[in-house]
ZANUTI-354613 format. One record per residue (C-alpha): residue in three letters; x negated, y negated, z. Coordinates in steps of 0.02 Angstrom, whole numbers, plus 50000, padded with zeros to 5 digits. Layout:
# residues N
Ala X Y Z;
...
END
This chain:
# residues 428
Met 50000 50000 50000;
Leu 49939 49824 49960;
Glu 49871 49736 50114;
Arg 49949 49567 50148;
Pro 49818 49441 50204;
Gly 49860 49310 50332;
Ser 49803 49162 50227;
Gly 49891 49141 50060;
Glu 49894 48952 50044;
Arg 49844 48947 49860;
Ala 50009 48977 49772;
Leu 50065 49004 49594;
Leu 50248 48961 49567;
Leu 50353 49065 49448;
His 50511 48974 49391;
Ile 50636 49094 49311;
Gly 50795 49031 49230;
Leu 50937 49155 49203;
Asn 51034 49127 49040;
Arg 50958 48954 49029;
Ala 50797 48860 49055;
Cys 50759 48798 49231;
Asp 50806 48615 49248;
Asp 50685 48490 49322;
Asp 50788 48473 49482;
Glu 50770 48659 49522;
Ile 50584 48655 49483;
Gln 50552 48504 49594;
Glu 50653 48578 49737;
Phe 50557 48743 49730;
Lys 50393 48648 49728;
Ala 50452 48553 49882;
Leu 50494 48718 49967;
Gly 50319 48781 49930;
Arg 50237 48624 49999;
Ser 50349 48632 50154;
Ala 50283 48808 50185;
Gly 50105 48741 50181;
Ala 50060 48807 50008;
Glu 49934 48725 49893;
Ile 50012 48738 49720;
Val 49874 48785 49599;
Asp 49977 48835 49447;
Glu 50155 48852 49382;
Leu 50236 48964 49253;
Thr 50412 48955 49183;
Ala 50512 49098 49108;
Arg 50686 49128 49043;
Arg 50784 49290 49052;
Asp 50958 49338 48995;
Arg 50958 49469 49132;
Pro 50827 49534 49256;
Thr 50732 49692 49213;
Pro 50748 49829 49346;
Arg 50560 49851 49367;
Leu 50482 49677 49370;
Phe 50629 49556 49349;
Ile 50529 49476 49206;
Gly 50475 49560 49044;
Ser 50309 49652 49024;
Gly 50236 49516 48912;
Lys 50274 49378 49036;
Ala 50208 49490 49177;
Glu 50040 49506 49087;
Glu 50034 49318 49061;
Leu 50072 49295 49246;
Lys 49932 49415 49292;
Ser 49804 49319 49190;
Arg 49862 49154 49266;
Val 49846 49226 49441;
Glu 49667 49283 49405;
Ala 49620 49117 49324;
Ser 49689 49011 49467;
Cys 49631 49128 49607;
Ala 49806 49119 49680;
Glu 49832 49209 49844;
Val 50021 49216 49834;
Val 50150 49209 49695;
Leu 50312 49120 49742;
Val 50463 49167 49636;
Asn 50615 49054 49631;
Gln 50738 49200 49616;
Pro 50784 49333 49745;
Leu 50691 49495 49707;
Ser 50740 49671 49751;
Pro 50617 49766 49862;
Ser 50558 49873 49716;
Gln 50533 49722 49602;
Glu 50432 49634 49736;
Arg 50325 49789 49765;
Asn 50297 49821 49579;
Leu 50243 49642 49550;
Glu 50122 49650 49696;
Met 50042 49809 49630;
Leu 50025 49734 49456;
Leu 49960 49565 49511;
Lys 49853 49630 49657;
Thr 49916 49487 49763;
Arg 50062 49446 49876;
Val 50231 49405 49800;
Leu 50365 49310 49895;
Asp 50539 49274 49828;
Arg 50644 49122 49867;
Asn 50732 49198 50017;
Gly 50567 49255 50093;
Leu 50495 49081 50067;
Ile 50640 48997 50157;
Leu 50624 49122 50299;
Asp 50439 49080 50313;
Ile 50478 48894 50325;
Phe 50608 48928 50459;
Ala 50481 49032 50556;
Gln 50363 48883 50557;
Arg 50497 48759 50613;
Ala 50580 48860 50752;
Ala 50536 48784 50920;
Thr 50673 48833 51043;
Phe 50709 49004 51117;
Glu 50870 49019 51017;
Gly 50789 48962 50855;
Lys 50648 49088 50870;
Ile 50771 49230 50901;
Gln 50876 49178 50751;
Val 50726 49169 50635;
Glu 50651 49334 50694;
Leu 50819 49420 50671;
Ala 50836 49352 50494;
Gln 50658 49403 50452;
Leu 50681 49580 50517;
Glu 50845 49603 50423;
His 50755 49542 50266;
Leu 50607 49657 50302;
Ser 50716 49809 50337;
Thr 50762 49818 50152;
Arg 50578 49814 50104;
Leu 50514 49961 50206;
Val 50469 50075 50061;
Arg 50357 50228 50049;
Gly 50192 50140 50068;
Trp 50131 50237 50221;
Thr 50126 50416 50155;
His 49948 50439 50218;
Leu 50008 50409 50395;
Glu 50146 50540 50398;
Arg 50172 50612 50572;
Gln 50228 50787 50526;
Lys 50201 50887 50684;
Gly 50167 51074 50689;
Gly 50098 51212 50799;
Ile 50172 51316 50938;
Gly 50313 51223 51021;
Leu 50294 51074 50902;
Arg 50368 51141 50741;
Gly 50506 51039 50661;
Pro 50539 50905 50533;
Gly 50435 50777 50626;
Glu 50442 50593 50585;
Thr 50355 50496 50448;
Gln 50278 50325 50477;
Leu 50415 50251 50367;
Glu 50550 50327 50476;
Thr 50461 50265 50632;
Asp 50451 50089 50560;
Arg 50635 50092 50516;
Arg 50681 50153 50689;
Leu 50575 50020 50775;
Val 50641 49881 50665;
Gly 50820 49940 50695;
Gln 50791 49941 50884;
Arg 50717 49766 50879;
Ile 50863 49700 50774;
Lys 50987 49775 50899;
His 50891 49697 51044;
Leu 50886 49524 50961;
Lys 51071 49529 50920;
Thr 51109 49566 51103;
Arg 51002 49418 51160;
Leu 51079 49305 51028;
Asp 51254 49355 51087;
Arg 51206 49299 51263;
Val 51145 49131 51197;
Glu 51306 49112 51097;
Lys 51409 49145 51254;
Gln 51311 49010 51345;
Arg 51344 48889 51202;
Glu 51527 48936 51206;
Met 51534 48894 51392;
Gly 51457 48725 51354;
Arg 51585 48694 51217;
Arg 51727 48740 51336;
Asp 51658 48620 51467;
Arg 51651 48479 51338;
Thr 51829 48519 51284;
Arg 51891 48513 51464;
Ala 51800 48349 51491;
Gln 51876 48287 51327;
Val 51705 48243 51257;
Ala 51708 48224 51068;
Thr 51569 48307 50967;
Val 51509 48243 50799;
Ala 51396 48353 50691;
Leu 51277 48289 50557;
Val 51277 48402 50405;
Gly 51204 48385 50232;
Tyr 51076 48444 50108;
Thr 50901 48463 50177;
Asn 50796 48304 50171;
Ala 50948 48191 50149;
Gly 50894 48088 50301;
Lys 51003 48167 50435;
Thr 50872 48159 50572;
Ser 50825 47979 50529;
Leu 51009 47933 50542;
Phe 51022 48033 50704;
Asn 50876 47934 50778;
Ala 50948 47768 50719;
Leu 51119 47803 50798;
Thr 51058 47877 50963;
Gly 50887 47796 50989;
Ser 50804 47968 50992;
Gln 50632 48013 50927;
Ala 50672 48177 50841;
Asp 50552 48239 50706;
Ala 50604 48154 50542;
Arg 50461 48202 50427;
Asn 50489 48198 50239;
Leu 50494 48388 50225;
Leu 50627 48515 50182;
Phe 50698 48595 50341;
Ala 50600 48477 50455;
Thr 50744 48501 50578;
Leu 50789 48679 50622;
Asp 50844 48684 50803;
Pro 51002 48585 50841;
Thr 50979 48427 50944;
Ile 51122 48346 51040;
Arg 51118 48168 51108;
Arg 51245 48044 51175;
Leu 51309 47915 51052;
Asp 51337 47744 51130;
Thr 51510 47683 51079;
Gly 51506 47522 51180;
Gly 51617 47594 51317;
Ala 51627 47735 51441;
Ser 51706 47853 51315;
Glu 51576 47986 51278;
Ile 51537 48053 51104;
Leu 51400 48180 51074;
Leu 51304 48182 50909;
Ala 51226 48346 50850;
Asp 51087 48354 50721;
Thr 51094 48523 50633;
Val 50991 48621 50507;
Gly 50999 48560 50328;
Phe 51078 48661 50190;
Val 51002 48709 50024;
Arg 51067 48786 49863;
Asp 51095 48974 49874;
Leu 51060 48981 50061;
Pro 51008 49161 50100;
His 51152 49263 50171;
Glu 51044 49333 50311;
Leu 51009 49155 50370;
Val 51194 49111 50372;
Ala 51228 49268 50473;
Ala 51082 49244 50594;
Phe 51122 49060 50626;
Arg 51305 49091 50666;
Ala 51281 49024 50844;
Thr 51209 48860 50780;
Leu 51333 48845 50638;
Thr 51474 48866 50764;
Glu 51427 48692 50829;
Thr 51472 48629 50655;
Arg 51632 48730 50644;
Glu 51691 48676 50818;
Ala 51647 48491 50799;
Asp 51783 48357 50808;
Leu 51705 48265 50661;
Leu 51574 48298 50528;
Leu 51459 48166 50456;
His 51411 48231 50283;
Val 51248 48140 50250;
Ile 51213 48117 50064;
Asp 51054 48046 49989;
Ala 51123 47902 49884;
Ser 50955 47882 49795;
Asp 50954 48062 49734;
Pro 51011 48070 49552;
His 51081 48244 49588;
His 51177 48194 49745;
Ala 51345 48247 49672;
Asp 51280 48424 49645;
Arg 51201 48426 49819;
Lys 51365 48367 49895;
Gln 51461 48509 49813;
Gln 51334 48639 49872;
Val 51351 48579 50053;
Glu 51540 48585 50040;
Asp 51527 48764 49977;
Val 51422 48813 50129;
Leu 51544 48725 50247;
Glu 51686 48823 50171;
Ser 51590 48986 50189;
Ile 51564 48958 50377;
Gly 51744 48904 50408;
Ala 51710 48717 50431;
Ala 51800 48651 50276;
Ser 51952 48594 50378;
Val 51852 48488 50502;
Pro 51881 48300 50475;
Cys 51733 48228 50379;
Ile 51657 48058 50340;
Gln 51541 48051 50189;
Val 51388 47948 50237;
Tyr 51284 47891 50087;
Asn 51111 47862 50161;
Lys 50955 47776 50089;
Val 51051 47635 50005;
Asp 50893 47530 50021;
Lys 50820 47641 49884;
Val 50970 47627 49768;
Ser 50951 47521 49611;
Ala 51044 47356 49594;
Lys 51159 47432 49463;
Ala 51208 47576 49576;
Gly 51219 47458 49724;
Arg 51369 47372 49647;
Arg 51470 47527 49691;
Leu 51451 47487 49877;
Asn 51610 47384 49870;
Gly 51708 47546 49855;
Ala 51664 47601 50032;
Ser 51807 47659 50144;
Ser 51832 47740 50314;
Ala 51801 47910 50233;
Lys 51648 47852 50133;
Ile 51518 47737 50210;
Trp 51353 47675 50138;
Val 51208 47654 50260;
Ser 51020 47646 50274;
Ala 50942 47731 50424;
Glu 50780 47642 50378;
Thr 50845 47463 50380;
Gly 50999 47484 50489;
Ala 51120 47425 50356;
Gly 51296 47492 50381;
Leu 51261 47575 50549;
Asp 51385 47464 50643;
Ala 51523 47509 50519;
Leu 51478 47693 50538;
Ser 51485 47683 50728;
Asp 51655 47599 50719;
Ala 51718 47733 50600;
Ile 51656 47871 50716;
Arg 51739 47791 50866;
Asp 51903 47764 50775;
Gln 51905 47942 50708;
Cys 51861 48025 50874;
Leu 51946 47910 50999;
Gly 52074 47816 50896;
Pro 52079 47629 50856;
Pro 52049 47509 51001;
Leu 52199 47442 51098;
Ile 52187 47265 51167;
Gly 52319 47194 51283;
Arg 52379 47160 51460;
Leu 52426 47281 51597;
Val 52514 47232 51757;
Leu 52481 47348 51905;
Gly 52563 47353 52074;
Pro 52470 47366 52239;
Asp 52504 47553 52243;
Gln 52415 47579 52077;
Ser 52237 47545 52135;
Arg 52180 47715 52070;
Ile 52229 47666 51892;
Arg 52135 47502 51915;
Ala 51980 47598 51972;
Lys 51990 47715 51823;
Leu 52001 47567 51703;
Phe 51844 47494 51780;
Asp 51758 47663 51767;
Leu 51802 47664 51582;
Arg 51730 47488 51565;
Ala 51896 47439 51488;
Val 51932 47283 51594;
Arg 51894 47119 51505;
Ser 51964 47005 51641;
Glu 52066 47022 51801;
Gln 52183 46913 51900;
Ala 52244 46958 52075;
Glu 52429 46929 52108;
Glu 52509 46865 52269;
Ser 52606 47029 52280;
Gly 52443 47123 52301;
Gly 52441 47189 52124;
Trp 52333 47143 51975;
Thr 52352 47080 51798;
Leu 52217 47154 51688;
Asp 52164 47110 51512;
Val 52099 47275 51447;
Glu 52024 47351 51291;
Leu 52018 47540 51273;
Thr 52041 47672 51141;
Thr 52207 47751 51093;
Arg 52144 47919 51154;
Arg 52096 47852 51327;
Trp 52262 47761 51345;
Lys 52360 47919 51307;
Glu 52254 48015 51432;
Leu 52287 47883 51564;
Cys 52474 47888 51530;
Asn 52477 48079 51548;
Gln 52371 48081 51706;
Glu 52453 47935 51798;
Gly 52631 47940 51732;
Leu 52622 47773 51645;
Ser 52745 47730 51508;
Asp 52683 47667 51340;
Asp 52786 47507 51353;
Ser 52695 47456 51513;
Phe 52550 47401 51403;
Gln 52578 47230 51324;
Arg 52478 47238 51163;
Glu 52402 47082 51087;
Val 52473 47035 50919;
His 52341 46986 50790;
END
């Protein structure tokens, strides 16, 4: 079996288009994936196939050309932009005498580098093992453990069978640990629901500027490097809405075209945060000429994880990089489509207002007259930082000018038995 060295930074990229030539967008994205994995791209080769061949995916002529290019460039790894079957990957490795990694394996490698938390590491290891389990082929025949002799006769166990058994045991163990983490997350979600804390999840194509926007809205210092999948582990911070009403903002992993199924399955605990959110902010790179295609791919992933029905605001980021001609479209912004720049801060106030209105309802401004026996309601209003001014009455009560959200007012009415007509709204 071909040994797999631990280096492999010199990479040759093989771009294969099925039934068509690879477009420039796909080529540039795959190059970005390679660079994000730490590869030094030394050569590229494009190919076109009507259908994959069972043995090598590509034809024999293109395989020989690929072999000569690998030798000429001294590439240590060949990265293929299509998913390969285990036998195709093995046959290419034996022909090229170098490592071969398909697109799914490359994304898994990037995720392995980015995982920092306990949960993230478990998720990545589980996805890697499930990917590896399909690639345990008969490469260990020389290490067969066929036992014999008195008292030891029997079918024995080959190294391949041992590997499969060990990988299966590890996968089972990781799934058990991940289930525990998911239960802990579920408890946290239930606590937030009981406390009526709204959760907003940032979603979008990888490298659309989600983390930069997250930092701009929350004042955090999360890693916002210009790399694909720079954010892997979900980060949750409090979003300041200008009042006591609490909204939590969650920065999640970015999506990409044809996201590997094993990653979607392994990251179900993290993706549940997206599915259970009160609001999604779909961050779209406005400067990307292919942003419409990226937007559709993210929506397809959201539908596949059961999050298509969650209320969503489309946030077009990086408007500072949009041309003047495209910038004239900014006048079409609405509550469901907002244009911002996390870099310059443009549009962030409008986005914060839209988030607050969507999660907590529009603000209510008016006057509330309380009797002396309603001091608890007065204290709650001060706790909510909803009191703009107060006047004590001779009867011992208070007249309060207040500003609070529709959601908080309804909660107060339900908890304290107030009627809706007790609030004298200001007329604008």
